[in-house]
Backbone as ProteinMPNN parsed JSONL, in Angstrom:
{"seq_chain_A": "MSWDSATGLVELWVNGYPLPRMGLKKGYSINPEASIVLGQDQNQGFLGWVFDINTSFQGEMTDVYMWDRVLSADEVNLVWNDQAVSNSLINWSSLDYEITYYVMIMPSLISG", "coords_chain_A": {"N_chain_A": [[15.216, -14.788, 11.509], [17.207, -15.073, 8.455], [17.783, -14.112, 5.451], [19.303, -14.604, 1.432], [20.084, -12.559, -0.649], [21.651, -13.046, -3.378], [20.86, -15.281, -3.487], [18.687, -16.529, -2.868], [17.698, -17.812, -0.748], [16.214, -18.611, 2.034], [16.455, -19.003, 5.734], [14.958, -19.648, 8.856], [15.195, -19.07, 12.337], [14.71, -20.686, 15.115], [14.376, -20.76, 19.074], [17.486, -21.093, 18.529], [17.615, -23.196, 16.553], [17.388, -24.077, 13.534], [15.042, -23.995, 11.299], [13.029, -26.153, 8.259], [14.481, -24.927, 5.463], [13.889, -22.819, 2.576], [13.162, -20.996, -0.425], [13.169, -17.999, -1.977], [12.377, -14.786, -3.402], [14.916, -14.425, -5.208], [17.844, -12.499, -6.038], [16.563, -9.643, -5.91], [16.962, -6.994, -3.897], [16.932, -4.389, -0.976], [15.543, -1.406, -0.593], [17.21, 1.061, 0.441], [16.006, 3.287, 2.26], [13.707, 1.792, 3.107], [11.521, 0.872, 5.418], [11.127, -0.634, 8.31], [9.075, -2.658, 9.661], [7.371, -4.091, 12.602], [5.497, -6.106, 13.939], [3.151, -6.138, 12.63], [0.784, -7.205, 10.12], [1.311, -6.281, 7.297], [-0.931, -4.643, 4.589], [-2.278, -3.238, 1.871], [-4.46, -0.331, 1.247], [-6.534, 1.505, 0.223], [-5.714, 4.399, 0.233], [-3.007, 3.762, 0.877], [-0.958, 1.915, 2.704], [-2.213, 0.01, 5.322], [-2.946, -0.189, 9.442], [-4.127, -2.44, 10.786], [-5.558, -2.971, 13.421], [-6.428, -5.633, 14.528], [-4.904, -7.129, 13.324], [-2.791, -7.343, 14.712], [0.75, -8.168, 16.073], [0.392, -9.667, 18.916], [1.898, -9.771, 22.822], [5.411, -10.683, 23.689], [8.472, -9.006, 22.181], [11.75, -9.501, 21.953], [15.562, -8.971, 21.561], [15.873, -8.281, 18.261], [17.528, -7.823, 15.651], [19.748, -6.798, 12.959], [21.643, -7.861, 10.13], [23.574, -6.793, 7.374], [23.951, -8.797, 6.106], [24.294, -12.51, 5.413], [24.467, -14.472, 8.883], [26.609, -16.779, 10.083], [26.208, -20.199, 10.821], [27.344, -20.513, 13.431], [26.987, -17.891, 14.258], [24.896, -17.531, 14.534], [24.215, -18.969, 16.287], [26.023, -17.668, 18.698], [24.724, -15.382, 19.137], [22.7, -16.072, 20.263], [22.704, -17.375, 22.267], [24.04, -14.918, 23.833], [26.037, -13.431, 23.127], [27.799, -11.291, 21.671], [27.608, -10.269, 17.869], [29.552, -7.989, 16.025], [28.397, -5.482, 14.226], [25.505, -4.908, 14.158], [22.824, -3.862, 12.213], [20.851, -2.239, 13.424], [20.74, -0.074, 15.678], [19.472, -0.249, 18.681], [19.245, 2.306, 20.78], [19.84, 4.497, 19.882], [17.537, 5.413, 17.537], [15.002, 6.357, 15.307], [11.771, 5.669, 15.826], [8.477, 5.022, 15.684], [5.729, 4.981, 17.952], [2.494, 3.016, 17.963], [-0.762, 2.628, 18.976], [-1.264, 0.346, 21.77], [1.599, 0.727, 23.039], [4.58, -1.004, 24.982], [7.374, -0.156, 26.334], [9.938, -1.77, 27.742], [12.383, -3.001, 30.032], [14.832, -5.47, 29.343], [13.684, -9.05, 30.483], [15.445, -10.726, 31.054], [18.565, -11.69, 32.247], [21.693, -10.47, 30.578]], "CA_chain_A": [[15.244, -14.878, 9.841], [17.53, -14.673, 7.286], [17.541, -14.243, 3.234], [20.204, -14.032, 0.709], [19.847, -12.06, -2.062], [22.426, -13.849, -4.415], [20.747, -17.273, -3.946], [17.048, -16.579, -2.245], [17.683, -18.743, 0.323], [15.703, -17.838, 3.709], [16.491, -19.935, 6.613], [14.412, -19.078, 10.387], [15.661, -19.801, 13.278], [13.163, -20.684, 16.646], [15.205, -21.03, 20.175], [18.788, -21.949, 18.445], [17.726, -24.433, 16.009], [17.352, -24.014, 12.024], [13.372, -24.309, 10.579], [13.228, -26.064, 7.279], [14.725, -23.635, 4.434], [13.015, -22.041, 1.752], [13.898, -19.767, -1.703], [12.383, -15.738, -1.859], [13.142, -13.273, -3.951], [16.438, -14.413, -5.744], [18.12, -11.472, -6.683], [16.028, -8.911, -5.395], [17.277, -6.142, -2.896], [16.301, -4.001, 0.027], [15.932, 0.037, -0.748], [17.579, 1.589, 1.52], [14.931, 4.116, 2.726], [12.897, 0.72, 3.274], [10.551, 0.916, 6.649], [11.232, -1.855, 9.52], [7.435, -2.909, 10.667], [7.274, -5.286, 13.539], [4.152, -7.17, 14.97], [1.973, -5.673, 12.296], [0.041, -7.223, 9.074], [0.833, -4.94, 6.023], [-2.087, -4.385, 3.311], [-2.161, -2.351, 1.356], [-5.567, -0.244, 1.183], [-6.7, 2.838, -1.001], [-5.297, 5.361, 0.729], [-1.639, 3.662, 1.488], [-0.414, 0.812, 4.048], [-3.348, 0.239, 6.659], [-2.368, -0.756, 10.09], [-5.317, -3.369, 11.224], [-5.383, -3.597, 14.828], [-6.986, -6.654, 14.826], [-3.685, -8.751, 13.311], [-1.04, -6.78, 15.092], [1.078, -9.016, 16.941], [0.419, -9.434, 20.77], [3.128, -10.749, 23.216], [6.767, -10.084, 24.063], [9.109, -9.208, 21.476], [12.689, -9.189, 22.372], [16.65, -9.256, 20.495], [16.097, -7.996, 17.02], [18.604, -7.739, 14.966], [19.83, -6.883, 11.467], [22.796, -7.171, 9.677], [24.042, -6.315, 6.016], [24.646, -9.929, 5.623], [24.132, -13.391, 6.404], [25.026, -14.782, 9.536], [26.867, -18.328, 9.863], [24.997, -21.174, 12.1], [27.64, -20.158, 14.293], [26.797, -16.79, 14.407], [23.389, -16.788, 15.099], [24.27, -19.415, 17.681], [26.76, -16.864, 19.189], [23.463, -14.333, 19.32], [20.93, -17.406, 21.087], [23.93, -17.469, 23.785], [23.657, -13.511, 24.147], [27.188, -13.02, 22.476], [27.682, -10.163, 20.221], [28.149, -10.537, 16.369], [29.499, -7.082, 15.721], [27.968, -4.741, 12.318], [24.414, -5.011, 13.95], [22.607, -2.453, 11.457], [20.194, -2.046, 13.952], [21.119, 0.509, 16.92], [18.176, 0.787, 19.07], [19.151, 3.668, 21.62], [19.844, 5.752, 18.61], [16.904, 4.949, 16.359], [13.867, 7.111, 15.479], [10.231, 4.749, 15.762], [6.612, 5.463, 16.087], [5.187, 3.555, 18.354], [1.273, 3.229, 17.233], [-1.696, 1.814, 19.954], [-0.593, 0.533, 22.742], [2.962, -0.605, 23.145], [4.927, -0.523, 26.174], [8.588, -0.332, 25.811], [10.666, -2.228, 29.425], [13.843, -3.697, 30.288], [14.179, -6.961, 29.104], [13.256, -9.779, 32.047], [15.833, -11.852, 31.249], [19.597, -10.731, 32.486], [22.541, -10.849, 30.13]], "C_chain_A": [[16.818, -14.575, 9.169], [17.491, -15.293, 6.05], [18.681, -13.483, 2.669], [20.178, -13.673, -0.321], [19.763, -12.73, -3.279], [21.477, -14.996, -4.591], [19.056, -17.171, -3.402], [16.519, -17.295, -1.195], [17.277, -18.075, 1.399], [15.174, -18.834, 4.54], [15.157, -19.139, 8.254], [14.709, -19.953, 10.927], [14.577, -19.706, 14.503], [14.62, -21.461, 17.518], [16.798, -21.763, 19.736], [18.715, -22.636, 17.353], [16.941, -23.636, 14.48], [15.594, -24.317, 11.442], [13.795, -24.72, 9.031], [13.516, -24.998, 6.161], [13.908, -23.666, 2.95], [13.56, -21.371, 0.5], [12.371, -18.823, -1.403], [12.765, -14.887, -2.437], [14.725, -13.31, -4.429], [16.64, -12.971, -6.822], [17.512, -10.383, -6.826], [17.034, -8.065, -4.35], [16.29, -4.96, -1.923], [16.819, -2.902, -0.32], [16.478, 0.074, 0.549], [17.114, 2.772, 2.34], [13.851, 3.189, 3.474], [12.559, 1.316, 4.83], [10.806, -0.545, 7.486], [9.903, -1.791, 10.306], [7.4, -4.329, 11.607], [6.091, -5.436, 13.829], [3.192, -6.846, 14.114], [2.208, -6.113, 10.836], [0.587, -6.361, 8.021], [-0.02, -5.051, 4.884], [-2.196, -2.999, 2.989], [-4.093, -1.72, 0.872], [-5.418, 1.427, 0.404], [-5.959, 4.111, -0.774], [-3.701, 4.894, 1.283], [-1.517, 2.477, 1.971], [-1.635, 1.58, 4.93], [-2.751, -0.725, 7.362], [-3.938, -1.752, 10.745], [-4.701, -3.871, 12.628], [-5.591, -5.102, 15.033], [-6.127, -8.012, 13.887], [-2.748, -8.128, 13.669], [-0.473, -8.436, 15.928], [0.946, -9.007, 19.049], [1.005, -10.033, 21.224], [3.909, -9.807, 23.109], [7.543, -10.011, 22.989], [10.786, -9.049, 22.053], [14.22, -9.394, 21.534], [16.232, -9.107, 19.568], [16.796, -7.469, 16.879], [19.099, -7.576, 14.035], [21.19, -6.41, 10.66], [23.259, -7.271, 8.057], [24.273, -7.567, 5.049], [24.001, -11.043, 5.755], [24.745, -14.36, 7.375], [25.353, -16.42, 9.459], [26.039, -19.001, 10.571], [25.727, -21.078, 13.316], [27.462, -18.976, 14.884], [25.749, -16.858, 14.518], [23.331, -18.059, 16.407], [24.77, -18.481, 18.927], [25.393, -16.19, 19.628], [22.36, -15.241, 20.134], [21.918, -17.301, 22.568], [24.261, -16.079, 24.238], [25.367, -12.779, 23.884], [27.076, -11.929, 21.737], [28.614, -10.977, 19.23], [27.782, -9.272, 15.979], [28.456, -6.984, 13.983], [26.688, -4.938, 12.634], [23.829, -3.447, 13.058], [21.573, -1.4, 12.264], [20.854, -1.343, 15.308], [19.953, 1.223, 18.469], [18.04, 2.132, 20.232], [18.972, 4.397, 20.649], [18.68, 5.924, 17.319], [15.338, 5.576, 17.254], [12.823, 5.783, 14.827], [9.282, 5.662, 16.111], [6.106, 4.234, 17.065], [3.707, 3.995, 17.921], [0.424, 1.954, 18.364], [-0.701, 1.8, 20.817], [0.134, -0.804, 23.306], [3.814, 0.119, 24.287], [6.299, -1.078, 26.061], [9.206, -0.908, 27.558], [11.711, -2.701, 28.875], [13.309, -4.743, 30.416], [14.097, -7.889, 30.662], [14.735, -10.611, 31.852], [17.684, -10.88, 30.872], [20.981, -11.289, 31.396], [24.042, -10.987, 30.404]], "O_chain_A": [[17.455, -13.647, 9.667], [17.278, -16.445, 5.673], [19.078, -12.363, 2.99], [20.258, -14.539, -1.192], [18.812, -13.009, -4.009], [21.32, -15.581, -5.663], [18.325, -18.077, -3.802], [15.358, -17.415, -0.805], [17.844, -17.047, 1.768], [14.097, -19.422, 4.442], [14.76, -17.975, 8.216], [14.7, -21.148, 10.632], [13.794, -18.779, 14.712], [15.479, -22.234, 17.092], [17.271, -22.712, 20.36], [19.837, -22.858, 16.898], [16.072, -22.765, 14.53], [15.462, -25.531, 11.286], [14.628, -24.036, 8.436], [12.633, -24.154, 6.01], [13.417, -24.682, 2.459], [14.78, -21.234, 0.598], [11.241, -18.931, -0.926], [13.595, -14.115, -1.957], [15.571, -12.468, -4.125], [16.026, -12.556, -7.805], [17.745, -9.845, -7.909], [18.022, -8.719, -4.016], [15.104, -4.746, -2.177], [18.036, -2.793, -0.472], [16.27, -0.676, 1.503], [17.929, 3.231, 3.14], [13.156, 3.69, 4.358], [13.305, 2.147, 5.347], [10.507, -1.565, 6.866], [9.667, -1.099, 11.296], [7.409, -5.466, 11.135], [5.591, -4.328, 14.024], [2.087, -7.159, 14.558], [3.216, -5.787, 10.208], [-0.111, -5.347, 8.032], [0.466, -5.828, 4.063], [-2.199, -1.969, 3.663], [-4.873, -2.483, 0.303], [-4.456, 2.162, 0.178], [-5.644, 4.804, -1.741], [-3.174, 5.649, 2.101], [-2.324, 1.76, 1.38], [-1.951, 2.745, 5.172], [-2.2, -1.721, 6.892], [-4.785, -0.975, 11.186], [-3.836, -4.7, 12.909], [-4.81, -5.706, 15.768], [-6.42, -9.2, 13.753], [-1.708, -8.239, 13.019], [-1.128, -9.437, 16.219], [1.425, -8.372, 19.989], [1.172, -11.111, 20.653], [3.721, -8.651, 22.73], [7.514, -11.117, 22.45], [10.818, -8.089, 22.824], [14.022, -10.185, 20.612], [15.73, -10.22, 19.405], [17.1, -6.55, 17.639], [19.139, -8.746, 13.654], [21.685, -5.291, 10.52], [23.092, -8.444, 7.723], [24.597, -7.587, 3.862], [22.903, -10.854, 6.279], [25.558, -15.142, 6.882], [24.588, -17.219, 8.92], [25.05, -18.412, 11.006], [25.139, -21.43, 14.339], [27.76, -18.904, 16.076], [25.37, -15.701, 14.7], [22.502, -18.02, 17.316], [24.142, -18.459, 19.985], [24.986, -16.629, 20.704], [21.256, -14.836, 20.499], [21.529, -17.156, 23.727], [24.918, -16.122, 25.279], [25.739, -11.744, 24.437], [26.019, -11.745, 21.132], [29.575, -11.738, 19.344], [26.64, -8.939, 15.662], [28.062, -7.785, 13.135], [26.091, -5.235, 11.6], [24.27, -2.308, 13.217], [21.417, -0.209, 11.995], [21.51, -2.1, 16.025], [19.746, 2.323, 18.982], [17.014, 2.769, 20.47], [17.902, 4.99, 20.514], [18.972, 6.508, 16.276], [14.817, 5.538, 18.369], [12.985, 5.145, 13.787], [9.322, 6.755, 16.676], [6.115, 3.01, 16.928], [3.549, 5.157, 17.545], [0.801, 0.795, 18.543], [0.279, 2.537, 20.927], [-0.057, -1.967, 23.66], [3.833, 1.324, 24.534], [6.482, -2.256, 25.752], [8.765, -0.284, 28.523], [12.003, -2.835, 27.686], [12.29, -5.166, 30.961], [14.416, -7.407, 31.75], [15.034, -11.212, 32.884], [18.021, -10.059, 30.019], [21.257, -12.488, 31.432], [24.772, -11.533, 29.577]]}, "name": "protein", "num_of_chains": 1, "seq": "MSWDSATGLVELWVNGYPLPRMGLKKGYSINPEASIVLGQDQNQGFLGWVFDINTSFQGEMTDVYMWDRVLSADEVNLVWNDQAVSNSLINWSSLDYEITYYVMIMPSLISG"}
């Protein structure tokens, strides 16, 4: 998925192909202290954000990257074909993260 704050354009890519585009939150910015939550719908509760195990992602997730810019279609295809696109903001080997409930971190089954 990509999102361009200047235009509000959102693009979702699945298996190397783009889905129809849409507009969302033109002109907004992401706080530098923002958290990244993968695999869980966030709901506002009385005491803050509530994590509901019944709405959590079940399955496998691989190759999650984040850049501080929108990638071109050619760059998205490079990533899809396991070729590096520099300056990903997420370095998984040095990331401080929290595992909630039953989560297993395992080596990829796909050789690169």
